C-alpha positions in Angstrom: 10.6 12.8 12.2 9.0 15.0 14.7 12.3 16.3 16.0 13.5 17.0 12.5 10.3 19.0 11.7 10.3 20.9 15.0 14.1 21.7 15.0 14.3 22.2 11.2 17.1 19.7 10.8 17.0 17.8 7.5 16.9 14.1 8.5 16.7 11.1 6.2 14.4 8.4 7.4 15.0 5.2 5.5 11.5 3.9 5.6 8.1 5.6 5.9 4.6 4.7 4.6 3.1 7.5 2.5 0.5 7.9 -0.2 2.2 7.1 -3.5 1.2 10.3 -5.5 3.6 9.3 -8.3 6.6 8.6 -6.1 6.6 5.2 -7.8 5.3 6.2 -11.2 4.1 2.7 -12.2 1.8 2.2 -9.2 -1.5 3.9 -8.6 -1.4 7.3 -6.9 -3.6 6.3 -4.0 -1.6 3.3 -2.9 0.3 3.4 0.3 4.0 2.9 -0.4 7.1 2.4 1.9 9.9 4.7 0.7 12.7 6.8 2.2 11.7 10.3 3.2 13.4 13.5 4.2 11.9 15.4 7.2 12.5 19.1 7.8 10.6 22.1 9.0 8.6 22.1 5.8 7.3 18.6 6.4 7.9 15.1 5.1 9.3 14.7 1.6 9.2 11.3 0.0 12.2 10.3 -2.1 11.4 8.9 -5.5 13.4 5.9 -6.5 11.9 5.7 -9.9 9.6 3.0 -11.4 9.6 -0.6 -10.2 10.6 -3.4 -12.6 7.5 -4.2 -14.7 7.0 -7.7 -13.1 7.2 -6.3 -9.6 4.9 -3.4 -10.4 2.3 -5.8 -11.8 2.5 -8.0 -8.6 2.2 -4.9 -6.4 -0.8 -3.6 -8.5 -2.5 -6.9 -7.7 -1.8 -6.5 -4.0 -3.0 -2.9 -4.0 -6.3 -4.1 -5.6 -6.6 -6.9 -3.0 -6.1 -4.4 -0.2 -8.5 -1.8 -1.6 -11.3 -4.4 -2.0 -10.6 -5.8 1.5 -10.9 -2.3 3.0 -14.1 -1.7 1.1 -15.5 -5.1 2.4 -14.4 -4.2 5.9 -16.2 -0.9 5.8 -19.4 -2.0 4.1 -19.4 -5.6 5.2 -20.6 -7.4 2.1 -19.3 -11.0 2.1 -19.1 -10.9 -1.7 -16.4 -8.2 -1.6 -14.5 -10.0 1.0 -14.6 -13.2 -1.1 -13.4 -11.2 -4.2 -10.5 -9.8 -2.3 -9.5 -13.2 -1.1 -10.0 -14.9 -4.4 -7.7 -12.5 -6.3 -5.0 -12.7 -3.6 -2.2 -14.8 -5.1 -1.5 -16.4 -1.7 -5.0 -17.8 -1.3 -5.1 -21.2 -3.0 -8.7 -22.4 -3.0 -12.3 -21.3 -3.2 -13.0 -23.7 -0.3 -10.5 -21.9 1.9 -12.2 -18.6 1.1 -15.7 -20.0 2.0 -14.2 -21.3 5.3 -12.8 -17.9 6.1 -15.9 -15.9 5.1 -18.5 -18.2 6.7 -16.2 -19.0 9.7 
């Protein structure tokens, strides 16, 4: 990426993490998304691949919410927020597991 920007050579990078900003229209704008980008002297330009299938967009929206709440909990340290993030995560299967993680 740096070389493409400095040398003004258009270069396709297959995978980069950028703020969504409507690149994937059916995900929230402030989510981090992994998409192809084109780098050149003007900067990094995400490539829009269009909307995700509805079921996948809904699953990703849940994961975005989990991550946003987890970051908020990490920054401000309330155990209640950390518990909420874990409880809405589809891969966490029990309240007991959450209590074990939070209370350590």
